[in-house]
N, C-alpha and C positions, 0 to 999 in steps of 0.2 A: 448200571454199564449205560442208561441213558437217562435217569430219574434227575432233577433240576436238584442243586448241592452236591447232591453225593458222588456224581460221575465227574464233578473236577477235578483238574490235574492236581489240587492241593490237598485231596484227600488221598490217604495212602491205598495201596490198592489190597494191602490186609485188612484194614479196617471196612473196606464195601466188601470180602468177602466175609466179614463177622457179621456185617448188617444181617447181608443176603440168608446168612447159616442160621441167625436165632430170626430175624422174620419168617425162614420156613418152618423151622420148626416149632415157633407160636402159632404160626397157622393151623400144621398140619392139626393138633390139638384138636381146633373144633371144627377141623373142616372134614377127619379122619374116616365118620359115612357118606362124604360124597367122593370120597377119591378110591378108597377099599374097593368098592364092589364093581371099577372099571377099570382095577391094574390085573394086566393079565403080562407074564415072565415070560412071551413068547418074544425072540427080538423085533420080529416084523408088525410085533403091536404095539409093543411098547416104546421104540426108538420112535417111530412117529409120533409117538402122544408126547413124549417128550421134547421133540421139535415142534410140536402146536402150543404146548404148552410156554415154550419157551419165545415163541413169536408174540402170543397173545401178551405175556406179560412186557416184552419190548413193545408193543404198540402203547400197552397204559401208559410205563413212562414215556415213548415220545412223542405221546397227544401233548404233555407238560413239557417238557421239552422244546416244542417248538413255539410254545407261546413264550416262553422264554426266551427262546433266540431272537423272537421278532420284539423283543424290547427290544435287547439288545441293538437288533438293526434301528430301531428308530429313537435310540441315543445317540448311536453313531451319526445318524443323521441331523439330529437337534444340534451335536458336538458341531458338525462341519457347516451347516446355516449359521450358526452364532460365532464363525469364524475361530470355534475353541479346537478345532479338531486337527490339526495342521502337525503334531509332535501324538505321538502314540506314545503310548508308557506301559508298564508295567499291567498287566489283567492281574484280577483277584480270583474270579469265579474260571473263566477259559484259559484257553493257552495262548493265542495270540494277541500279540501287543495289540492295546486301544483304549482310545483319549481319556483323559482323567473323568471328563464329565459319564462316558460310558461308563468309565468301571463303576460310577460311585453309583447311576443308577442302578446297574446291575447288581451290584454287593445289596444295595438297600432294598431292592424289590423281595431278592431271594431271603436276606434277613427276615424283609416282612412277612413273607409268605411261611416260613418256618415258624414265626411268634404265631401267628394266626394257625396251628397247624395243618398245616398243607400235607404233610409227609401221614399225618393220623389218615386223612381221608383216601390217601394214596392205597394204606391199608384197609380200608374199605371197600375202596373199589378193586382191590384183589379178591376179597372176597364177595364182592359180588359178581367177580366176572365166571365164579364156580356155577352159577344160575345162570346168566345167558349164556355161558360158551360151556356145560358141561365137559367132564372129561371125554364120551363117547362120540363127541361131534368136533371135527376136524376145525384149526387154523381159518376161516372163513377173509380171501386176502379182498374178495370185493368190498366186502362189509369194510373191512380196515380200511384200506383205499376212502373208501365214503367219509369215515372219520377222517383222515389226515386230511383231506380235502377242506371240507366244514370245519376243521380246525384253523388251516392253515388262512380260510377267506375269513374268520371270526376273527383272530389274531390282526391281521389285516387290517378290518375295517376297526380295529377296539386301538390299534396302535397309530395309526393316522387321525382318529381323534384325538389321541393324548400328543399326538405332536404338531394339531396344527395350530395351536397361537403362535410355535415359533416358528411353523412353515411363514406365516402370515407376516414376522415379524420382521423376518430375514426377507422377503419381499418389497415388505416396504419401505425398511431401511436403506436398502440394497442400490431401491428406484428411486429414493429422495439424493441417494452420493451421487446415482447416475446425474439427472439432475443440476448439482452442485458440480461436477466436472465438467460440465458442458455451459453451465454458464461463467465460472470461472476455471479455466484451465488452468493455471498457471498455478493451482496448489494442488500441494503432490498427495493427492484425495488417499489413494491408497494405506500411506505412513500416518494419516489423521481419522481416519474415517474407523480401521481398523478396532483401535482399544475403544473407541466408544460403541459398535457393534460387541464387542466380546462385555464389555461392563454390561450391555442396556439386555444381553441375554443372559447375566448369572444373575441380575437382580430378577428377572422375568421367572427364572428358575428358581429363583430363595422363594418368592410369593406361589410360583403355582407345583412347588414337591411336593406338598402335603396332597392338595390337590388331585396331581398325578399319582402318586404311589398308592392313593385310595382308592381310584377307578382301577386302577390295574391290577391291585388285589379283587375287588368286585369281577370284575372282565377274567380274571385266570379264575374263579370258582363259578362263573357259571359257563362256560367255555367250555372245561374239562371236566371239573369234576360233576359240575350241575349234567355231564353228558351219561 
């Protein structure tokens, strides 16, 4: 429902349902001893327990989802700063239209996460959640809000560091273009400067793409799976 990759509109609902059922059956075999002693068939006990487990699972997926959404945000910011975000195209992982550079960054980062088996780490987090929050302990909303706030803060700082070269590039180039416009007002600066702004930004991204994605993957596992 909220896990990066599987929650995409490109993944059919039946496939997501089959994945959930398969993961549930596989985990039940290994977690039987931790689940059965707390199962009570009375509705007043069973229904709150089911709601608590749904909230805990949603929190685990949401923490990873926040980090991927932060990457899409900085990707949109980079495209705008490079002058390459004027026309939105079809998105790959999301429903809303986005710039071509943003779609490339989001899809590449998501593919890299699956190559590094982050979905296996999500399963490990689900198994570990039964030790951190057993079935006899209800969902702790305060701790969940703290985790969400910490993830938002860490993802913001990491994405700001990843996008800082493009922010500096946009400031320097636009400042230079502004000086040129003041010195020679008769030159149509906008039509001349935009191709150079886009070309320079794409060249910068070409050289920085590998490091960009590597730092994203390192920060993702440190900020989400590491917690």
